[in-house]
C-alpha positions as CSV (number, residue, x, y, z in Angstrom):
1,X,113.6,79.2,86.1
2,X,115.2,81.5,88.8
3,X,115.8,80.0,92.0
4,X,114.0,81.6,94.9
5,X,115.7,82.2,98.5
6,X,113.8,83.1,101.2
7,X,114.5,84.4,104.6
8,X,112.9,84.4,107.9
9,X,114.3,84.8,111.4
10,X,112.7,81.8,111.8
11,X,112.8,78.1,109.3
12,X,109.5,77.0,109.9
13,X,109.4,74.6,106.5
14,X,106.7,71.4,106.9
15,X,107.9,68.0,107.0
16,X,105.3,66.1,105.0
17,X,103.8,64.6,108.9
18,X,101.7,66.3,111.2
19,X,101.3,69.4,108.7
20,X,98.0,70.0,110.7
21,X,99.8,71.8,112.9
22,X,101.6,73.7,110.3
23,X,100.9,77.2,109.4
24,X,99.2,78.0,105.5
25,X,102.1,80.5,105.7
26,X,104.9,77.9,106.1
27,X,103.0,75.5,103.8
28,X,102.5,78.4,100.7
29,X,106.2,79.3,100.7
30,X,107.6,75.8,101.1
31,X,105.6,74.8,97.7
32,X,107.3,78.2,96.3
33,X,110.5,77.2,97.7
34,X,109.5,73.2,95.9
35,X,108.6,74.5,92.2
36,X,112.0,76.3,92.4
37,X,114.1,74.1,94.3
38,X,114.9,77.3,96.5
39,X,116.7,77.5,99.5
40,X,114.4,78.7,103.2
41,X,117.1,80.7,105.2
42,X,117.1,81.7,108.4
43,X,117.9,81.4,112.7
44,X,117.8,77.8,113.9
45,X,116.3,78.4,117.1
46,X,119.5,77.5,118.7
47,X,122.2,79.6,120.6
48,X,126.0,79.1,120.5
49,X,128.6,80.4,122.5
50,X,130.2,82.1,120.0
51,X,128.6,83.0,116.4
52,X,130.7,80.7,113.9
53,X,128.8,81.5,111.0
54,X,128.7,77.6,110.5
55,X,125.2,76.6,108.1
56,X,123.5,73.5,108.9
57,X,121.7,72.6,105.9
58,X,119.2,70.2,105.5
59,X,115.8,69.2,103.3
60,X,111.9,68.9,105.6
61,X,109.4,68.0,103.3
62,X,111.2,68.9,99.8
63,X,112.8,72.0,101.0
64,X,116.2,72.6,101.4
65,X,116.6,75.0,104.8
66,X,120.0,76.3,105.9
67,X,119.4,77.8,109.3
68,X,122.5,79.2,111.3
69,X,122.6,79.6,115.4
70,X,123.2,82.7,117.1
71,X,125.1,83.9,120.6
72,X,123.2,84.4,123.7
73,X,123.5,88.4,123.1
74,X,122.2,88.1,119.8
75,X,119.1,86.4,121.1
76,X,119.0,89.1,124.3
77,X,119.8,92.3,121.9
78,X,118.2,91.5,118.2
79,X,115.7,89.1,119.0
80,X,114.0,89.7,122.2
81,X,115.3,93.3,122.5
82,X,114.9,95.2,119.4
83,X,113.0,93.1,117.2
84,X,110.5,92.5,120.5
85,X,111.3,95.3,122.8
86,X,111.6,98.3,120.5
87,X,110.1,97.7,116.7
88,X,106.7,95.8,117.5
89,X,105.7,98.0,119.9
90,X,106.3,100.6,117.9
91,X,104.9,99.5,114.7
92,X,101.8,98.2,116.8
93,X,101.2,102.4,118.4
94,X,102.2,100.7,122.4
95,X,105.1,103.2,121.9
96,X,104.7,103.6,126.2
97,X,105.7,99.9,126.2
98,X,108.6,100.2,124.1
99,X,112.5,100.5,125.0
100,X,114.9,102.7,123.1
101,X,118.1,100.9,124.2
102,X,121.2,101.6,121.9
103,X,122.8,97.6,122.6
104,X,119.3,96.9,121.0
105,X,120.0,98.6,117.9
106,X,123.7,97.5,117.5
107,X,122.6,94.1,117.9
108,X,120.0,93.9,115.8
109,X,122.4,95.8,112.9
110,X,124.8,93.3,114.0
111,X,122.6,90.1,113.5
112,X,121.4,91.3,110.1
113,X,125.0,91.7,109.2
114,X,126.0,88.3,110.0
115,X,123.1,87.0,108.6
116,X,124.1,88.9,105.0
117,X,127.7,87.6,105.8
118,X,126.1,83.6,106.0
119,X,123.5,83.4,103.1
120,X,125.7,85.0,100.6
121,X,127.6,82.2,99.4
122,X,124.5,80.6,99.0
123,X,123.3,83.0,95.8
124,X,123.6,82.8,92.7
125,X,123.8,85.8,89.9
126,X,119.8,84.9,89.3
127,X,118.1,84.2,92.4
128,X,115.2,85.9,93.8
129,X,115.6,86.6,97.4
130,X,112.3,87.4,99.1
131,X,113.2,88.4,103.2
132,X,110.5,88.8,105.4
133,X,109.4,91.1,108.3
134,X,110.2,93.7,110.8
135,X,113.3,91.2,112.2
136,X,115.1,92.1,109.0
137,X,114.6,95.2,107.6
138,X,118.5,95.6,107.2
139,X,119.0,92.5,105.7
140,X,119.2,94.1,101.5
141,X,121.5,97.4,102.6
142,X,123.6,95.1,104.3
143,X,123.6,92.4,101.7
144,X,124.2,95.0,98.9
145,X,127.4,95.9,100.7
146,X,128.5,92.8,99.8
147,X,127.8,92.9,96.5
148,X,125.1,91.5,96.0
149,X,123.1,92.7,92.7
150,X,119.9,90.3,93.3
151,X,115.9,91.3,93.0
152,X,115.3,91.4,96.8
153,X,112.2,91.7,98.0
154,X,110.7,92.5,101.6
155,X,107.6,92.0,102.9
156,X,106.2,93.6,106.3
157,X,104.0,91.2,108.0
158,X,102.9,93.8,110.8
159,X,101.2,97.4,110.2
160,X,103.6,100.1,109.4
161,X,102.8,103.1,111.6
162,X,102.1,106.9,111.4
163,X,104.7,109.2,110.6
164,X,104.6,110.4,113.8
165,X,104.4,107.5,115.8
166,X,107.8,106.4,113.3
167,X,109.6,109.2,114.8
168,X,109.3,108.4,118.1
169,X,112.2,105.9,117.1
170,X,115.9,106.7,117.5
171,X,117.6,106.4,113.8
172,X,114.2,106.2,112.3
173,X,115.6,107.8,108.8
174,X,118.4,104.7,109.1
175,X,116.1,102.2,109.4
176,X,114.1,103.8,106.6
177,X,116.6,104.3,104.2
178,X,117.6,100.5,104.6
179,X,114.8,99.7,103.4
180,X,115.5,101.5,100.1
181,X,118.1,99.0,99.2
182,X,115.0,96.9,98.3
183,X,113.7,96.7,94.8
184,X,110.1,95.9,95.9
185,X,108.8,96.2,99.7
186,X,105.1,94.8,100.4
187,X,102.7,95.7,103.3
188,X,99.1,93.9,103.8
189,X,96.6,97.0,103.3
190,X,97.0,100.0,101.0
191,X,97.2,101.8,104.6
192,X,100.2,100.5,106.2
193,X,101.5,101.3,102.2
194,X,100.4,104.9,102.7
195,X,101.9,105.1,106.2
196,X,105.1,104.2,104.6
197,X,104.8,106.5,101.5
198,X,103.8,109.8,104.3
199,X,106.7,109.1,106.1
200,X,109.1,109.0,102.8
201,X,107.3,112.4,101.3
202,X,107.3,113.8,104.7
203,X,110.7,113.2,106.6
204,X,112.7,112.0,103.4
205,X,112.3,114.6,101.2
206,X,111.0,111.6,98.9
207,X,109.1,112.3,95.9
208,X,106.3,109.5,94.1
209,X,108.2,109.0,91.2
210,X,105.5,106.7,89.4
211,X,102.6,104.8,90.8
212,X,103.6,102.1,93.3
213,X,107.5,103.8,93.2
214,X,109.1,105.9,95.8
215,X,112.0,107.4,95.4
216,X,114.6,108.9,98.4
217,X,117.8,108.6,99.7
218,X,119.2,108.2,95.8
219,X,117.5,105.3,95.2
220,X,114.0,104.4,93.8
221,X,111.8,101.3,95.3
222,X,108.6,99.8,94.3
223,X,106.0,99.4,96.5
224,X,102.9,97.6,96.4
225,X,99.5,96.3,99.0
226,X,100.0,92.4,99.4
227,X,96.9,91.1,101.4
228,X,98.2,87.8,102.8
229,X,95.5,84.6,103.0
230,X,95.0,81.5,104.1
231,X,94.6,78.2,101.9
232,X,90.8,77.9,102.1
233,X,89.9,75.3,101.0
234,X,92.4,73.3,102.7
235,X,91.5,75.0,105.6
236,X,88.1,73.7,105.2
237,X,89.1,69.9,104.1
238,X,90.6,70.2,108.5
239,X,86.7,70.7,109.1
240,X,86.5,67.1,108.3
241,X,89.1,65.3,109.9
242,X,89.0,62.8,112.2
243,X,90.8,65.7,115.3
244,X,88.4,68.5,114.4
245,X,85.5,66.1,114.3
246,X,86.2,64.7,118.1
247,X,86.8,68.6,119.0
248,X,83.5,69.8,117.9
249,X,82.1,67.2,119.7
250,X,83.9,67.9,122.6
251,X,82.6,71.3,122.6
252,X,79.1,70.5,121.6
253,X,79.2,67.1,124.0
254,X,78.5,70.2,127.1
255,X,74.4,70.8,127.2
256,X,75.0,73.4,129.7
257,X,75.1,76.2,127.3
258,X,73.9,76.3,123.6
259,X,76.3,79.0,121.6
260,X,80.1,78.9,121.6
261,X,81.7,82.5,121.5
262,X,85.4,81.9,120.5
263,X,89.1,83.7,120.6
264,X,92.2,82.3,119.2
265,X,95.1,84.0,119.7
266,X,98.9,84.8,120.4
267,X,98.8,86.4,124.2
268,X,100.5,89.6,123.5
269,X,99.1,93.4,123.9
270,X,98.3,93.9,120.4
271,X,95.6,91.6,120.6
272,X,93.0,93.2,122.6
273,X,92.5,90.8,125.3
274,X,91.6,92.8,128.1
275,X,89.4,95.0,126.2
276,X,88.1,91.8,124.8
277,X,87.6,90.4,128.1
278,X,85.7,93.5,129.6
279,X,83.6,93.6,126.3
280,X,82.0,90.0,127.1
281,X,81.9,90.7,130.8
282,X,79.5,94.0,129.7
283,X,78.1,91.5,127.4
284,X,76.6,89.5,130.6
285,X,76.0,92.6,132.1
286,X,74.0,93.9,130.3
287,X,71.8,90.7,128.8
288,X,70.7,88.2,132.3
289,X,68.9,86.4,130.0
290,X,71.2,85.5,128.1
291,X,74.0,84.9,130.7
292,X,73.5,80.5,130.5
293,X,73.2,80.5,126.8
294,X,76.4,81.0,126.1
295,X,80.1,80.4,126.6
296,X,83.3,82.2,125.8
297,X,86.8,80.3,125.1
298,X,89.7,82.0,124.7
299,X,92.3,79.9,123.4
300,X,95.7,82.2,124.5
301,X,99.2,80.4,123.7
302,X,101.9,82.4,126.2
303,X,104.7,84.2,123.5
304,X,107.5,85.8,124.4
305,X,107.8,85.2,128.2
306,X,111.0,86.6,128.4
307,X,109.9,90.3,127.9
308,X,108.1,92.0,130.6
309,X,105.3,93.2,129.1
310,X,104.0,89.7,128.1
311,X,104.5,88.6,131.9
312,X,102.2,91.7,133.6
313,X,99.4,91.2,130.6
314,X,99.4,87.2,131.5
315,X,99.0,88.1,135.2
316,X,96.1,90.7,134.5
317,X,94.2,88.9,132.2
318,X,94.2,85.9,134.5
319,X,93.2,88.1,137.2
320,X,90.6,89.4,134.8
321,X,89.5,86.0,133.9
322,X,88.9,85.1,137.5
323,X,87.1,88.3,138.2
324,X,84.2,87.3,135.1
325,X,83.6,83.6,136.4
326,X,84.2,84.4,139.9
327,X,81.4,87.2,139.3
328,X,78.9,85.4,137.3
329,X,79.5,81.4,137.9
330,X,76.8,79.3,139.6
331,X,77.4,76.2,141.1
332,X,76.6,74.0,137.7
333,X,78.1,76.5,134.9
334,X,80.6,78.5,134.4
335,X,80.3,81.3,131.4
336,X,84.2,81.5,130.5
337,X,86.8,79.6,129.4
338,X,90.8,80.9,129.4
339,X,93.6,78.7,128.1
340,X,97.0,79.4,127.3
341,X,97.6,76.3,125.5
342,X,98.4,75.3,121.5
343,X,96.2,73.5,119.6
344,X,96.8,71.8,116.2
345,X,95.3,73.4,113.2
346,X,92.8,70.4,112.8
347,X,91.6,71.0,115.9
348,X,91.2,74.5,115.9
349,X,89.4,74.1,112.6
350,X,87.0,72.3,115.1
351,X,86.5,74.0,117.6
352,X,85.7,77.1,114.6
353,X,83.3,75.0,113.2
354,X,81.2,74.8,117.0
355,X,81.3,78.2,117.4
356,X,78.2,80.9,116.7
357,X,80.3,83.4,116.7
358,X,84.2,84.1,115.9
359,X,85.6,87.2,117.9
360,X,88.6,88.8,116.7
361,X,89.2,92.0,118.1
362,X,93.0,92.8,118.0
363,X,93.6,97.0,118.6
364,X,95.9,96.8,115.7
365,X,96.6,93.6,113.6
366,X,98.9,93.5,110.2
367,X,96.2,90.9,108.8
368,X,95.2,88.7,111.4
369,X,94.3,85.7,109.7
370,X,92.3,83.9,112.5
371,X,89.8,85.3,111.3
372,X,90.0,83.9,108.0
373,X,90.8,80.5,109.4
374,X,87.4,81.4,111.6
375,X,85.5,81.9,107.7
376,X,86.9,78.9,106.5
377,X,85.6,76.1,109.1
378,X,81.8,77.7,109.2
379,X,79.3,75.3,107.9
380,X,77.6,76.3,105.1
381,X,74.2,75.4,105.9
382,X,74.5,76.9,109.3
383,X,77.7,79.6,109.4
384,X,78.7,81.2,113.0
385,X,78.7,84.7,112.9
386,X,82.6,86.7,112.2
387,X,82.8,89.7,115.1
388,X,85.9,91.6,114.0
389,X,87.8,94.7,115.0
390,X,87.7,97.8,112.6
391,X,91.6,97.6,113.5
392,X,92.8,94.7,111.9
393,X,94.4,94.5,108.3
394,X,91.4,92.1,107.5
395,X,88.8,94.5,108.0
396,X,88.9,95.8,104.3
397,X,88.2,92.9,102.9
398,X,85.7,91.5,105.1
399,X,82.9,94.2,105.5
400,X,80.1,91.4,105.9
401,X,81.4,91.0,109.7
402,X,80.3,92.9,112.1
403,X,83.4,95.1,112.4
404,X,83.6,96.7,116.0
405,X,85.4,99.3,117.9
406,X,87.9,96.7,120.3
407,X,88.4,99.8,122.6
408,X,84.5,99.6,123.4
409,X,83.3,97.7,125.7
410,X,79.4,98.4,125.0
411,X,80.1,98.0,121.1
412,X,81.9,94.4,121.7
413,X,79.0,93.3,123.9
414,X,76.0,94.9,121.7
415,X,77.8,93.0,118.5
416,X,77.6,89.8,120.6
417,X,73.7,90.1,121.0
418,X,73.6,91.3,117.7
419,X,75.7,88.0,116.2
420,X,73.2,85.9,118.6
421,X,70.1,87.0,117.8
422,X,71.0,87.0,113.6
423,X,68.5,85.1,111.7
424,X,70.1,82.0,109.3
425,X,69.2,83.8,105.9
426,X,71.1,86.9,107.4
427,X,74.4,84.4,109.1
428,X,74.1,82.7,105.1
429,X,74.4,85.7,103.0
430,X,77.0,87.4,105.1
431,X,79.3,84.0,105.3
432,X,79.0,83.5,101.7
433,X,80.1,87.3,100.9
434,X,83.5,86.3,103.7
435,X,84.2,83.1,102.2
436,X,84.3,84.3,98.6
437,X,86.5,86.7,99.5
438,X,89.1,84.7,101.7
439,X,88.5,82.0,98.5
440,X,89.5,84.7,95.7
441,X,92.8,86.3,98.5
442,X,94.4,83.1,99.8
443,X,97.6,82.3,100.5
444,X,98.6,81.4,97.0
445,X,97.6,84.3,95.3
446,X,99.3,86.6,98.0
447,X,102.6,84.4,97.2
448,X,102.2,84.1,93.2
449,X,101.7,88.1,93.4
450,X,104.6,89.3,95.4
451,X,106.8,86.7,93.2
452,X,105.9,88.2,90.2
453,X,106.3,91.6,91.2
454,X,109.7,90.6,92.6
455,X,110.1,89.1,89.1
456,X,108.7,92.2,87.2
457,X,106.7,89.4,84.9
458,X,104.2,91.3,84.1
459,X,102.6,88.4,82.2
460,X,102.2,86.4,85.5
461,X,101.3,89.7,87.7
462,X,98.3,90.1,85.1
463,X,97.3,86.2,85.4
464,X,97.4,86.4,89.1
């Protein structure tokens, strides 16, 4: 059996203790690595005065983790720079926030070359290599330059932008050409796959060699849509955990409101938080009879604080949340709680389970697993309602949610009113359809489908 080597910017295998705080993606990848005696390779999260390529290898929760330190300059140019100031905003259609700096580009290429040089001695001839996300697009090209002939797959966890957006990137052709050093490239949705194909056909003079196979730059690559999911049964188990029960009891103990509306997002401009706050404000304005019936809880852990755009959005959200509470609160009641704090997965399960409405309204999202976690956490006999942005990758799999345009405060407000008024039989019908989808297209099915396609295992592909 071939080993699997997973490569990502950061390495996060579960330790075996406190796994309720580890995401489902890490759990699924760790399970595959254990099965194949594989390796998880990436940045340690630490910096060093000078890059040495020294590998730190340890076994964590049964998974072999191989990590390397980066220089401060690498962190600034590769991670904070090209990854998070250039590619992230561009891939989320925020060209107004994208920084195009040659130093960032150089740092990005330098770190990918360093990753390849450090990883190369670990690779055996029959290993399968699975590279993750926009941080590492050129990694296969660098590995090929070092003589690696293994099957290498790449999965993009964010949207691939439309052709006319992508060409805003300096050296966009070189970046896309590097994609063709992979054997398999996966996207969350057919829409993102089609956007990539449109670029190849229109900008790179490529062609469709066969269904799911593109030819350009003298090479051929297999492409496909592999929608990621969660471990729905495991998340439903977390709902019954002591921490989840305590959190649910805490949320329902307050008798000032009857219905909880909840949003959970990393603090990021792609998540539509400003627009969501305005939608809730519009709901309060339009529905004075319901004001004291609801509490909106927005959990938004702070991220990427070194990037200016994130500092700015935090300031705007602080002001907006204060304005809403200042306008609508009374001495014994406030409609809005805005929390910049991380919570464990089992605690979030309890919060989701207490909510009547899950409000998930990104402006653009690769998939959005919060929507699926909310569904998995619901009481089958009395479930809440999911309000979901039509611009989340998950929208194509979840038509029984209330789909909204997050840019429209009126549409968000109307959906909130409809969700709160929805009778139990309709809520149960919608939830059952959503939960069946979440269970069927879970994280294990995603992992198995991609690895089977990468291995070229037709029998396994048919089975999953």
